[in-house]
PQR file with spaces between the fields and no chain letter, atoms N, CA, C, O and H, PARSE charges and radii, in Angstrom:
ATOM       1  N    MET     1    -115.550 -101.773  -57.815 -0.4000 1.5000
ATOM       2  CA   MET     1    -115.326 -100.353  -58.015 -0.0000 2.0000
ATOM       3  C    MET     1    -116.680  -99.652  -58.099  0.5500 1.7000
ATOM       4  O    MET     1    -117.542 -100.073  -58.872 -0.5500 1.4000
ATOM       5  N    PRO     2    -116.884  -98.578  -57.309 -0.5600 1.5000
ATOM       6  CA   PRO     2    -118.175  -97.885  -57.347  0.2800 2.0000
ATOM       7  C    PRO     2    -118.365  -97.146  -58.669  0.5500 1.7000
ATOM       8  O    PRO     2    -117.404  -96.688  -59.288 -0.5500 1.4000
ATOM       9  N    ASN     3    -119.603  -97.044  -59.080 -0.4000 1.5000
ATOM      10  CA   ASN     3    -119.899  -96.241  -60.260 -0.0000 2.0000
ATOM      11  C    ASN     3    -120.128  -94.801  -59.816  0.5500 1.7000
ATOM      12  O    ASN     3    -120.110  -94.533  -58.614 -0.5500 1.4000
ATOM      13  H    ASN     3    -120.383  -97.416  -58.578  0.4000 1.0000
ATOM      14  N    PRO     4    -120.340  -93.871  -60.732 -0.5600 1.5000
ATOM      15  CA   PRO     4    -120.508  -92.463  -60.332  0.2800 2.0000
ATOM      16  C    PRO     4    -121.644  -92.221  -59.353  0.5500 1.7000
ATOM      17  O    PRO     4    -121.646  -91.203  -58.661 -0.5500 1.4000
ATOM      18  N    ARG     5    -122.603  -93.121  -59.276 -0.4000 1.5000
ATOM      19  CA   ARG     5    -123.724  -92.938  -58.348 -0.0000 2.0000
ATOM      20  C    ARG     5    -123.416  -93.514  -56.970  0.5500 1.7000
ATOM      21  O    ARG     5    -124.255  -93.440  -56.072 -0.5500 1.4000
ATOM      22  H    ARG     5    -122.602  -93.948  -59.838  0.4000 1.0000
ATOM      23  N    GLY     6    -122.226  -94.087  -56.787 -0.4000 1.5000
ATOM      24  CA   GLY     6    -121.836  -94.583  -55.480 -0.0000 2.0000
ATOM      25  C    GLY     6    -122.170  -96.041  -55.210  0.5500 1.7000
ATOM      26  O    GLY     6    -121.803  -96.572  -54.162 -0.5500 1.4000
ATOM      27  H    GLY     6    -121.544  -94.148  -57.516  0.4000 1.0000
ATOM      28  N    ARG     7    -122.866  -96.703  -56.142 -0.4000 1.5000
ATOM      29  CA   ARG     7    -123.199  -98.115  -55.957 -0.0000 2.0000
ATOM      30  C    ARG     7    -122.111  -98.977  -56.587  0.5500 1.7000
ATOM      31  O    ARG     7    -121.474  -98.559  -57.555 -0.5500 1.4000
ATOM      32  H    ARG     7    -123.164  -96.271  -56.993  0.4000 1.0000
ATOM      33  N    PRO     8    -121.890 -100.177  -56.048 -0.5600 1.5000
ATOM      34  CA   PRO     8    -120.903 -101.057  -56.678  0.2800 2.0000
ATOM      35  C    PRO     8    -121.381 -101.504  -58.058  0.5500 1.7000
ATOM      36  O    PRO     8    -122.578 -101.701  -58.269 -0.5500 1.4000
ATOM      37  N    ARG     9    -120.457 -101.662  -58.985 -0.4000 1.5000
ATOM      38  CA   ARG     9    -120.810 -102.125  -60.326 -0.0000 2.0000
ATOM      39  C    ARG     9    -121.110 -103.616  -60.283  0.5500 1.7000
ATOM      40  O    ARG     9    -120.429 -104.381  -59.601 -0.5500 1.4000
ATOM      41  H    ARG     9    -119.485 -101.502  -58.814  0.4000 1.0000
ATOM      42  N    LEU    10    -122.114 -104.006  -61.002 -0.4000 1.5000
ATOM      43  CA   LEU    10    -122.449 -105.413  -61.116 -0.0000 2.0000
ATOM      44  C    LEU    10    -121.809 -105.964  -62.381  0.5500 1.7000
ATOM      45  O    LEU    10    -121.788 -105.290  -63.410 -0.5500 1.4000
ATOM      46  H    LEU    10    -122.667 -103.384  -61.557  0.4000 1.0000
ATOM      47  N    GLU    11    -121.302 -107.152  -62.313 -0.4000 1.5000
ATOM      48  CA   GLU    11    -120.746 -107.805  -63.497 -0.0000 2.0000
ATOM      49  C    GLU    11    -121.920 -108.388  -64.281  0.5500 1.7000
ATOM      50  O    GLU    11    -122.303 -109.539  -64.070 -0.5500 1.4000
ATOM      51  H    GLU    11    -121.320 -107.699  -61.477  0.4000 1.0000
ATOM      52  N    ARG    12    -122.474 -107.613  -65.161 -0.4000 1.5000
ATOM      53  CA   ARG    12    -123.651 -108.016  -65.914 -0.0000 2.0000
ATOM      54  C    ARG    12    -123.394 -107.825  -67.404  0.5500 1.7000
ATOM      55  O    ARG    12    -122.567 -107.001  -67.794 -0.5500 1.4000
ATOM      56  H    ARG    12    -122.163 -106.678  -65.332  0.4000 1.0000
ATOM      57  N    THR    13    -124.093 -108.575  -68.226 -0.4000 1.5000
ATOM      58  CA   THR    13    -124.030 -108.461  -69.670 -0.0000 2.0000
ATOM      59  C    THR    13    -125.442 -108.267  -70.193  0.5500 1.7000
ATOM      60  O    THR    13    -126.385 -108.884  -69.697 -0.5500 1.4000
ATOM      61  H    THR    13    -124.765 -109.245  -67.909  0.4000 1.0000
ATOM      62  N    VAL    14    -125.585 -107.426  -71.177 -0.4000 1.5000
ATOM      63  CA   VAL    14    -126.892 -107.189  -71.794 -0.0000 2.0000
ATOM      64  C    VAL    14    -127.015 -108.092  -73.014  0.5500 1.7000
ATOM      65  O    VAL    14    -126.107 -108.166  -73.842 -0.5500 1.4000
ATOM      66  H    VAL    14    -124.819 -106.925  -71.580  0.4000 1.0000
ATOM      67  N    ILE    15    -128.158 -108.780  -73.112 -0.4000 1.5000
ATOM      68  CA   ILE    15    -128.425 -109.598  -74.288 -0.0000 2.0000
ATOM      69  C    ILE    15    -129.726 -109.119  -74.929  0.5500 1.7000
ATOM      70  O    ILE    15    -130.592 -108.552  -74.263 -0.5500 1.4000
ATOM      71  H    ILE    15    -128.895 -108.720  -72.439  0.4000 1.0000
ATOM      72  N    MET    16    -129.842 -109.354  -76.210 -0.4000 1.5000
ATOM      73  CA   MET    16    -131.074 -109.003  -76.930 -0.0000 2.0000
ATOM      74  C    MET    16    -131.496 -110.225  -77.744  0.5500 1.7000
ATOM      75  O    MET    16    -130.653 -110.981  -78.226 -0.5500 1.4000
ATOM      76  H    MET    16    -129.138 -109.814  -76.752  0.4000 1.0000
ATOM      77  N    ALA    17    -132.797 -110.409  -77.891 -0.4000 1.5000
ATOM      78  CA   ALA    17    -133.297 -111.548  -78.657 -0.0000 2.0000
ATOM      79  C    ALA    17    -134.549 -111.138  -79.416  0.5500 1.7000
ATOM      80  O    ALA    17    -135.334 -110.315  -78.945 -0.5500 1.4000
ATOM      81  H    ALA    17    -133.482 -109.795  -77.499  0.4000 1.0000
ATOM      82  N    ARG    18    -134.722 -111.709  -80.573 -0.4000 1.5000
ATOM      83  CA   ARG    18    -135.954 -111.512  -81.344 -0.0000 2.0000
ATOM      84  C    ARG    18    -136.908 -112.631  -80.953  0.5500 1.7000
ATOM      85  O    ARG    18    -136.624 -113.811  -81.158 -0.5500 1.4000
ATOM      86  H    ARG    18    -134.084 -112.377  -80.956  0.4000 1.0000
ATOM      87  N    VAL    19    -138.040 -112.240  -80.390 -0.4000 1.5000
ATOM      88  CA   VAL    19    -139.015 -113.213  -79.912 -0.0000 2.0000
ATOM      89  C    VAL    19    -140.409 -112.819  -80.398  0.5500 1.7000
ATOM      90  O    VAL    19    -140.620 -111.704  -80.875 -0.5500 1.4000
ATOM      91  H    VAL    19    -138.271 -111.281  -80.223  0.4000 1.0000
ATOM      92  N    ALA    20    -141.345 -113.737  -80.273 -0.4000 1.5000
ATOM      93  CA   ALA    20    -142.736 -113.458  -80.622 -0.0000 2.0000
ATOM      94  C    ALA    20    -143.272 -112.344  -79.730  0.5500 1.7000
ATOM      95  O    ALA    20    -142.804 -112.183  -78.603 -0.5500 1.4000
ATOM      96  H    ALA    20    -141.174 -114.643  -79.885  0.4000 1.0000
ATOM      97  N    PRO    21    -144.238 -111.577  -80.211 -0.5600 1.5000
ATOM      98  CA   PRO    21    -144.763 -110.440  -79.436  0.2800 2.0000
ATOM      99  C    PRO    21    -145.254 -110.803  -78.031  0.5500 1.7000
ATOM     100  O    PRO    21    -145.142 -109.991  -77.112 -0.5500 1.4000
ATOM     101  N    GLU    22    -145.792 -112.005  -77.857 -0.4000 1.5000
ATOM     102  CA   GLU    22    -146.338 -112.385  -76.543 -0.0000 2.0000
ATOM     103  C    GLU    22    -145.280 -112.941  -75.588  0.5500 1.7000
ATOM     104  O    GLU    22    -145.558 -113.116  -74.402 -0.5500 1.4000
ATOM     105  H    GLU    22    -145.883 -112.665  -78.603  0.4000 1.0000
ATOM     106  N    THR    23    -144.092 -113.216  -76.076 -0.4000 1.5000
ATOM     107  CA   THR    23    -143.053 -113.842  -75.251 -0.0000 2.0000
ATOM     108  C    THR    23    -142.611 -112.994  -74.057  0.5500 1.7000
ATOM     109  O    THR    23    -142.507 -113.542  -72.960 -0.5500 1.4000
ATOM     110  H    THR    23    -143.865 -113.074  -77.040  0.4000 1.0000
ATOM     111  N    PRO    24    -142.344 -111.691  -74.202 -0.5600 1.5000
ATOM     112  CA   PRO    24    -141.925 -110.924  -73.018  0.2800 2.0000
ATOM     113  C    PRO    24    -142.937 -110.968  -71.876  0.5500 1.7000
ATOM     114  O    PRO    24    -142.555 -111.075  -70.710 -0.5500 1.4000
ATOM     115  N    THR    25    -144.209 -110.887  -72.204 -0.4000 1.5000
ATOM     116  CA   THR    25    -145.247 -110.955  -71.165 -0.0000 2.0000
ATOM     117  C    THR    25    -145.253 -112.322  -70.504  0.5500 1.7000
ATOM     118  O    THR    25    -145.369 -112.425  -69.283 -0.5500 1.4000
ATOM     119  H    THR    25    -144.519 -110.800  -73.150  0.4000 1.0000
ATOM     120  N    ALA    26    -145.127 -113.375  -71.308 -0.4000 1.5000
ATOM     121  CA   ALA    26    -145.106 -114.730  -70.744 -0.0000 2.0000
ATOM     122  C    ALA    26    -143.895 -114.927  -69.845  0.5500 1.7000
ATOM     123  O    ALA    26    -144.009 -115.533  -68.779 -0.5500 1.4000
ATOM     124  H    ALA    26    -145.032 -113.291  -72.300  0.4000 1.0000
ATOM     125  N    LEU    27    -142.737 -114.422  -70.258 -0.4000 1.5000
ATOM     126  CA   LEU    27    -141.531 -114.539  -69.430 -0.0000 2.0000
ATOM     127  C    LEU    27    -141.687 -113.778  -68.113  0.5500 1.7000
ATOM     128  O    LEU    27    -141.319 -114.281  -67.051 -0.5500 1.4000
ATOM     129  H    LEU    27    -142.645 -113.930  -71.124  0.4000 1.0000
ATOM     130  N    ARG    28    -142.229 -112.572  -68.189 -0.4000 1.5000
ATOM     131  CA   ARG    28    -142.441 -111.788  -66.957 -0.0000 2.0000
ATOM     132  C    ARG    28    -143.389 -112.527  -66.013  0.5500 1.7000
ATOM     133  O    ARG    28    -143.149 -112.586  -64.807 -0.5500 1.4000
ATOM     134  H    ARG    28    -142.528 -112.163  -69.052  0.4000 1.0000
ATOM     135  N    ARG    29    -144.455 -113.085  -66.560 -0.4000 1.5000
ATOM     136  CA   ARG    29    -145.437 -113.809  -65.745 -0.0000 2.0000
ATOM     137  C    ARG    29    -144.778 -115.000  -65.046  0.5500 1.7000
ATOM     138  O    ARG    29    -144.982 -115.210  -63.850 -0.5500 1.4000
ATOM     139  H    ARG    29    -144.649 -113.037  -67.539  0.4000 1.0000
ATOM     140  N    GLU    30    -143.989 -115.778  -65.789 -0.4000 1.5000
ATOM     141  CA   GLU    30    -143.322 -116.941  -65.202 -0.0000 2.0000
ATOM     142  C    GLU    30    -142.282 -116.529  -64.162  0.5500 1.7000
ATOM     143  O    GLU    30    -142.156 -117.174  -63.121 -0.5500 1.4000
ATOM     144  H    GLU    30    -143.823 -115.607  -66.760  0.4000 1.0000
ATOM     145  N    ALA    31    -141.544 -115.465  -64.438 -0.4000 1.5000
ATOM     146  CA   ALA    31    -140.538 -114.986  -63.477 -0.0000 2.0000
ATOM     147  C    ALA    31    -141.193 -114.615  -62.155  0.5500 1.7000
ATOM     148  O    ALA    31    -140.694 -114.969  -61.087 -0.5500 1.4000
ATOM     149  H    ALA    31    -141.647 -114.941  -65.284  0.4000 1.0000
ATOM     150  N    ILE    32    -142.302 -113.908  -62.231 -0.4000 1.5000
ATOM     151  CA   ILE    32    -143.010 -113.507  -61.010 -0.0000 2.0000
ATOM     152  C    ILE    32    -143.550 -114.735  -60.282  0.5500 1.7000
ATOM     153  O    ILE    32    -143.453 -114.821  -59.058 -0.5500 1.4000
ATOM     154  H    ILE    32    -142.707 -113.621  -63.099  0.4000 1.0000
ATOM     155  N    LYS    33    -144.124 -115.693  -61.031 -0.4000 1.5000
ATOM     156  CA   LYS    33    -144.639 -116.923  -60.413 -0.0000 2.0000
ATOM     157  C    LYS    33    -143.547 -117.678  -59.676  0.5500 1.7000
ATOM     158  O    LYS    33    -143.801 -118.295  -58.642 -0.5500 1.4000
ATOM     159  H    LYS    33    -144.203 -115.623  -62.025  0.4000 1.0000
ATOM     160  N    LEU    34    -142.328 -117.631  -60.208 -0.4000 1.5000
ATOM     161  CA   LEU    34    -141.210 -118.357  -59.613 -0.0000 2.0000
ATOM     162  C    LEU    34    -140.469 -117.539  -58.553  0.5500 1.7000
ATOM     163  O    LEU    34    -139.500 -118.017  -57.963 -0.5500 1.4000
ATOM     164  H    LEU    34    -142.122 -117.130  -61.049  0.4000 1.0000
ATOM     165  N    GLY    35    -140.926 -116.301  -58.311 -0.4000 1.5000
ATOM     166  CA   GLY    35    -140.338 -115.482  -57.258 -0.0000 2.0000
ATOM     167  C    GLY    35    -139.184 -114.594  -57.691  0.5500 1.7000
ATOM     168  O    GLY    35    -138.480 -114.044  -56.845 -0.5500 1.4000
ATOM     169  H    GLY    35    -141.713 -115.913  -58.790  0.4000 1.0000
ATOM     170  N    PHE    36    -138.980 -114.446  -58.980 -0.4000 1.5000
ATOM     171  CA   PHE    36    -137.919 -113.561  -59.484 -0.0000 2.0000
ATOM     172  C    PHE    36    -138.527 -112.184  -59.710  0.5500 1.7000
ATOM     173  O    PHE    36    -139.006 -111.860  -60.797 -0.5500 1.4000
ATOM     174  H    PHE    36    -139.552 -114.893  -59.667  0.4000 1.0000
ATOM     175  N    ILE    37    -138.490 -111.382  -58.643 -0.4000 1.5000
ATOM     176  CA   ILE    37    -139.161 -110.079  -58.646 -0.0000 2.0000
ATOM     177  C    ILE    37    -138.158 -108.996  -58.288  0.5500 1.7000
ATOM     178  O    ILE    37    -137.309 -109.173  -57.415 -0.5500 1.4000
ATOM     179  H    ILE    37    -138.101 -111.646  -57.760  0.4000 1.0000
ATOM     180  N    HIS    38    -138.274 -107.866  -58.985 -0.4000 1.5000
ATOM     181  CA   HIS    38    -137.455 -106.691  -58.670 -0.0000 2.0000
ATOM     182  C    HIS    38    -138.410 -105.505  -58.628  0.5500 1.7000
ATOM     183  O    HIS    38    -139.030 -105.161  -59.634 -0.5500 1.4000
ATOM     184  H    HIS    38    -138.964 -107.722  -59.695  0.4000 1.0000
ATOM     185  N    GLY    39    -138.524 -104.894  -57.477 -0.4000 1.5000
ATOM     186  CA   GLY    39    -139.485 -103.798  -57.335 -0.0000 2.0000
ATOM     187  C    GLY    39    -140.895 -104.342  -57.521  0.5500 1.7000
ATOM     188  O    GLY    39    -141.314 -105.263  -56.818 -0.5500 1.4000
ATOM     189  H    GLY    39    -138.021 -105.173  -56.659  0.4000 1.0000
ATOM     190  N    LYS    40    -141.627 -103.761  -58.480 -0.4000 1.5000
ATOM     191  CA   LYS    40    -142.993 -104.218  -58.749 -0.0000 2.0000
ATOM     192  C    LYS    40    -143.072 -105.109  -59.982  0.5500 1.7000
ATOM     193  O    LYS    40    -144.163 -105.505  -60.392 -0.5500 1.4000
ATOM     194  H    LYS    40    -141.286 -103.013  -59.050  0.4000 1.0000
ATOM     195  N    GLY    41    -141.924 -105.426  -60.574 -0.4000 1.5000
ATOM     196  CA   GLY    41    -141.947 -106.206  -61.808 -0.0000 2.0000
ATOM     197  C    GLY    41    -141.090 -107.458  -61.722  0.5500 1.7000
ATOM     198  O    GLY    41    -140.568 -107.821  -60.668 -0.5500 1.4000
ATOM     199  H    GLY    41    -141.038 -105.104  -60.241  0.4000 1.0000
ATOM     200  N    ALA    42    -140.971 -108.092  -62.859 -0.4000 1.5000
ATOM     201  CA   ALA    42    -140.216 -109.342  -62.957 -0.0000 2.0000
ATOM     202  C    ALA    42    -138.724 -109.062  -63.099  0.5500 1.7000
ATOM     203  O    ALA    42    -138.327 -108.066  -63.703 -0.5500 1.4000
ATOM     204  H    ALA    42    -141.395 -107.797  -63.716  0.4000 1.0000
ATOM     205  N    ALA    43    -137.910 -109.936  -62.543 -0.4000 1.5000
ATOM     206  CA   ALA    43    -136.452 -109.855  -62.675 -0.0000 2.0000
ATOM     207  C    ALA    43    -136.022 -110.919  -63.693  0.5500 1.7000
ATOM     208  O    ALA    43    -135.579 -112.007  -63.325 -0.5500 1.4000
ATOM     209  H    ALA    43    -138.233 -110.745  -62.052  0.4000 1.0000
ATOM     210  N    LEU    44    -136.162 -110.581  -64.980 -0.4000 1.5000
ATOM     211  CA   LEU    44    -135.862 -111.550  -66.033 -0.0000 2.0000
ATOM     212  C    LEU    44    -134.399 -111.958  -66.035  0.5500 1.7000
ATOM     213  O    LEU    44    -134.085 -113.112  -66.327 -0.5500 1.4000
ATOM     214  H    LEU    44    -136.521 -109.697  -65.279  0.4000 1.0000
ATOM     215  N    GLY    45    -133.505 -111.042  -65.719 -0.4000 1.5000
ATOM     216  CA   GLY    45    -132.081 -111.372  -65.658 -0.0000 2.0000
ATOM     217  C    GLY    45    -131.804 -112.425  -64.595  0.5500 1.7000
ATOM     218  O    GLY    45    -131.023 -113.350  -64.821 -0.5500 1.4000
ATOM     219  H    GLY    45    -133.760 -110.105  -65.483  0.4000 1.0000
ATOM     220  N    LYS    46    -132.433 -112.290  -63.449 -0.4000 1.5000
ATOM     221  CA   LYS    46    -132.250 -113.273  -62.365 -0.0000 2.0000
ATOM     222  C    LYS    46    -132.831 -114.628  -62.773  0.5500 1.7000
ATOM     223  O    LYS    46    -132.258 -115.670  -62.456 -0.5500 1.4000
ATOM     224  H    LYS    46    -133.067 -111.539  -63.265  0.4000 1.0000
ATOM     225  N    LEU    47    -133.964 -114.616  -63.472 -0.4000 1.5000
ATOM     226  CA   LEU    47    -134.554 -115.856  -63.971 -0.0000 2.0000
ATOM     227  C    LEU    47    -133.584 -116.552  -64.924  0.5500 1.7000
ATOM     228  O    LEU    47    -133.355 -117.755  -64.803 -0.5500 1.4000
ATOM     229  H    LEU    47    -134.429 -113.769  -63.730  0.4000 1.0000
ATOM     230  N    LEU    48    -133.019 -115.813  -65.861 -0.4000 1.5000
ATOM     231  CA   LEU    48    -132.080 -116.393  -66.818 -0.0000 2.0000
ATOM     232  C    LEU    48    -130.799 -116.865  -66.133  0.5500 1.7000
ATOM     233  O    LEU    48    -130.254 -117.911  -66.486 -0.5500 1.4000
ATOM     234  H    LEU    48    -133.205 -114.835  -65.959  0.4000 1.0000
ATOM     235  N    ASP    49    -130.318 -116.099  -65.156 -0.4000 1.5000
ATOM     236  CA   ASP    49    -129.123 -116.519  -64.409 -0.0000 2.0000
ATOM     237  C    ASP    49    -129.370 -117.843  -63.684  0.5500 1.7000
ATOM     238  O    ASP    49    -128.511 -118.725  -63.681 -0.5500 1.4000
ATOM     239  H    ASP    49    -130.761 -115.250  -64.869  0.4000 1.0000
ATOM     240  N    ALA    50    -130.554 -117.975  -63.069 -0.4000 1.5000
ATOM     241  CA   ALA    50    -130.882 -119.204  -62.345 -0.0000 2.0000
ATOM     242  C    ALA    50    -130.948 -120.389  -63.306  0.5500 1.7000
ATOM     243  O    ALA    50    -130.479 -121.478  -62.979 -0.5500 1.4000
ATOM     244  H    ALA    50    -131.252 -117.259  -63.072  0.4000 1.0000
ATOM     245  N    TRP    51    -131.523 -120.186  -64.480 -0.4000 1.5000
ATOM     246  CA   TRP    51    -131.585 -121.251  -65.477 -0.0000 2.0000
ATOM     247  C    TRP    51    -130.178 -121.632  -65.944  0.5500 1.7000
ATOM     248  O    TRP    51    -129.854 -122.815  -66.045 -0.5500 1.4000
ATOM     249  H    TRP    51    -131.904 -119.300  -64.746  0.4000 1.0000
ATOM     250  N    ALA    52    -129.349 -120.630  -66.228 -0.4000 1.5000
ATOM     251  CA   ALA    52    -127.986 -120.892  -66.704 -0.0000 2.0000
ATOM     252  C    ALA    52    -127.151 -121.602  -65.636  0.5500 1.7000
ATOM     253  O    ALA    52    -126.258 -122.381  -65.966 -0.5500 1.4000
ATOM     254  H    ALA    52    -129.612 -119.669  -66.146  0.4000 1.0000
ATOM     255  N    ALA    53    -127.433 -121.340  -64.371 -0.4000 1.5000
ATOM     256  CA   ALA    53    -126.678 -121.949  -63.274 -0.0000 2.0000
ATOM     257  C    ALA    53    -127.208 -123.338  -62.909  0.5500 1.7000
ATOM     258  O    ALA    53    -126.653 -124.001  -62.033 -0.5500 1.4000
ATOM     259  H    ALA    53    -128.158 -120.706  -64.102  0.4000 1.0000
ATOM     260  N    GLY    54    -128.273 -123.780  -63.574 -0.4000 1.5000
ATOM     261  CA   GLY    54    -128.825 -125.101  -63.286 -0.0000 2.0000
ATOM     262  C    GLY    54    -129.800 -125.130  -62.127  0.5500 1.7000
ATOM     263  O    GLY    54    -130.195 -126.209  -61.685 -0.5500 1.4000
ATOM     264  H    GLY    54    -128.723 -123.241  -64.287  0.4000 1.0000
ATOM     265  N    GLU    55    -130.200 -123.966  -61.622 -0.4000 1.5000
ATOM     266  CA   GLU    55    -131.160 -123.916  -60.520 -0.0000 2.0000
ATOM     267  C    GLU    55    -132.585 -124.148  -61.012  0.5500 1.7000
ATOM     268  O    GLU    55    -133.447 -124.573  -60.243 -0.5500 1.4000
ATOM     269  H    GLU    55    -129.879 -123.090  -61.981  0.4000 1.0000
ATOM     270  N    LEU    56    -132.832 -123.872  -62.279 -0.4000 1.5000
ATOM     271  CA   LEU    56    -134.132 -124.121  -62.907 -0.0000 2.0000
ATOM     272  C    LEU    56    -133.925 -125.091  -64.047  0.5500 1.7000
ATOM     273  O    LEU    56    -132.879 -125.086  -64.695 -0.5500 1.4000
ATOM     274  H    LEU    56    -132.131 -123.526  -62.904  0.4000 1.0000
ATOM     275  N    VAL    57    -134.918 -125.924  -64.294 -0.4000 1.5000
ATOM     276  CA   VAL    57    -134.834 -126.893  -65.382 -0.0000 2.0000
ATOM     277  C    VAL    57    -135.992 -126.653  -66.332  0.5500 1.7000
ATOM     278  O    VAL    57    -137.144 -126.557  -65.909 -0.5500 1.4000
ATOM     279  H    VAL    57    -135.769 -125.928  -63.767  0.4000 1.0000
ATOM     280  N    LEU    58    -135.687 -126.556  -67.610 -0.4000 1.5000
ATOM     281  CA   LEU    58    -136.720 -126.447  -68.632 -0.0000 2.0000
ATOM     282  C    LEU    58    -136.988 -127.844  -69.181  0.5500 1.7000
ATOM     283  O    LEU    58    -136.062 -128.624  -69.402 -0.5500 1.4000
ATOM     284  H    LEU    58    -134.751 -126.633  -67.954  0.4000 1.0000
ATOM     285  N    ILE    59    -138.252 -128.148  -69.395 -0.4000 1.5000
ATOM     286  CA   ILE    59    -138.596 -129.454  -69.947 -0.0000 2.0000
ATOM     287  C    ILE    59    -139.702 -129.260  -70.982  0.5500 1.7000
ATOM     288  O    ILE    59    -140.651 -128.508  -70.760 -0.5500 1.4000
ATOM     289  H    ILE    59    -139.005 -127.514  -69.216  0.4000 1.0000
ATOM     290  N    ARG    60    -139.566 -129.941  -72.103 -0.4000 1.5000
ATOM     291  CA   ARG    60    -140.585 -129.857  -73.150 -0.0000 2.0000
ATOM     292  C    ARG    60    -141.892 -130.459  -72.629  0.5500 1.7000
ATOM     293  O    ARG    60    -141.884 -131.446  -71.895 -0.5500 1.4000
ATOM     294  H    ARG    60    -138.795 -130.551  -72.283  0.4000 1.0000
ATOM     295  N    ARG    61    -143.001 -129.855  -73.017 -0.4000 1.5000
ATOM     296  CA   ARG    61    -144.313 -130.311  -72.557 -0.0000 2.0000
ATOM     297  C    ARG    61    -144.538 -131.789  -72.886  0.5500 1.7000
ATOM     298  O    ARG    61    -145.091 -132.529  -72.072 -0.5500 1.4000
ATOM     299  H    ARG    61    -143.008 -129.053  -73.614  0.4000 1.0000
ATOM     300  N    GLU    62    -144.111 -132.218  -74.079 -0.4000 1.5000
ATOM     301  CA   GLU    62    -144.325 -133.620  -74.461 -0.0000 2.0000
ATOM     302  C    GLU    62    -143.604 -134.573  -73.515  0.5500 1.7000
ATOM     303  O    GLU    62    -144.122 -135.649  -73.217 -0.5500 1.4000
ATOM     304  H    GLU    62    -143.662 -131.617  -74.740  0.4000 1.0000
ATOM     305  N    TYR    63    -142.427 -134.202  -73.040 -0.4000 1.5000
ATOM     306  CA   TYR    63    -141.710 -135.052  -72.090 -0.0000 2.0000
ATOM     307  C    TYR    63    -142.362 -135.028  -70.715  0.5500 1.7000
ATOM     308  O    TYR    63    -142.422 -136.047  -70.028 -0.5500 1.4000
ATOM     309  H    TYR    63    -142.006 -133.328  -73.282  0.4000 1.0000
ATOM     310  N    LEU    64    -142.838 -133.880  -70.331 -0.4000 1.5000
ATOM     311  CA   LEU    64    -143.541 -133.758  -69.053 -0.0000 2.0000
ATOM     312  C    LEU    64    -144.805 -134.626  -69.063  0.5500 1.7000
ATOM     313  O    LEU    64    -145.106 -135.306  -68.082 -0.5500 1.4000
ATOM     314  H    LEU    64    -142.789 -133.052  -70.889  0.4000 1.0000
ATOM     315  N    GLU    65    -145.528 -134.596  -70.165 -0.4000 1.5000
ATOM     316  CA   GLU    65    -146.743 -135.413  -70.265 -0.0000 2.0000
ATOM     317  C    GLU    65    -146.406 -136.896  -70.187  0.5500 1.7000
ATOM     318  O    GLU    65    -147.137 -137.663  -69.562 -0.5500 1.4000
ATOM     319  H    GLU    65    -145.283 -134.044  -70.962  0.4000 1.0000
ATOM     320  N    LYS    66    -145.309 -137.308  -70.814 -0.4000 1.5000
ATOM     321  CA   LYS    66    -144.900 -138.716  -70.739 -0.0000 2.0000
ATOM     322  C    LYS    66    -144.545 -139.105  -69.306  0.5500 1.7000
ATOM     323  O    LYS    66    -144.858 -140.211  -68.865 -0.5500 1.4000
ATOM     324  H    LYS    66    -144.715 -136.685  -71.323  0.4000 1.0000
ATOM     325  N    LEU    67    -143.894 -138.201  -68.582 -0.4000 1.5000
ATOM     326  CA   LEU    67    -143.510 -138.483  -67.202 -0.0000 2.0000
ATOM     327  C    LEU    67    -144.729 -138.578  -66.298  0.5500 1.7000
ATOM     328  O    LEU    67    -144.754 -139.405  -65.386 -0.5500 1.4000
ATOM     329  H    LEU    67    -143.639 -137.302  -68.940  0.4000 1.0000
ATOM     330  N    SER    68    -145.758 -137.734  -66.536 -0.4000 1.5000
ATOM     331  CA   SER    68    -146.914 -137.761  -65.655 -0.0000 2.0000
ATOM     332  C    SER    68    -147.831 -138.948  -65.897  0.5500 1.7000
ATOM     333  O    SER    68    -148.669 -139.254  -65.049 -0.5500 1.4000
ATOM     334  H    SER    68    -145.738 -137.063  -67.276  0.4000 1.0000
ATOM     335  N    ILE    69    -147.697 -139.619  -67.019 -0.4000 1.5000
ATOM     336  CA   ILE    69    -148.531 -140.800  -67.286 -0.0000 2.0000
ATOM     337  C    ILE    69    -148.106 -141.945  -66.387  0.5500 1.7000
ATOM     338  O    ILE    69    -148.946 -142.749  -65.983 -0.5500 1.4000
ATOM     339  H    ILE    69    -147.016 -139.371  -67.708  0.4000 1.0000
ATOM     340  N    LYS    70    -146.832 -142.039  -66.064 -0.4000 1.5000
ATOM     341  CA   LYS    70    -146.311 -143.156  -65.270 -0.0000 2.0000
ATOM     342  C    LYS    70    -146.806 -143.132  -63.853  0.5500 1.7000
ATOM     343  O    LYS    70    -146.456 -144.007  -63.061 -0.5500 1.4000
ATOM     344  H    LYS    70    -146.150 -141.385  -66.391  0.4000 1.0000
């Protein structure tokens, strides 16, 4: 169903989180590095959607270090 501006509505949900002051900048930087870009900035929603869908994998640094030793 189109919205009043004529564009189709997206099935999206807004979330809010309390994070450290530097976290939003770090998330934007990682999103851009991974190609999640909207306009001139980061597409954090797309980054989170990809993670939730299993397209991205998060791994703790300590586990990554153990894997790279082998």
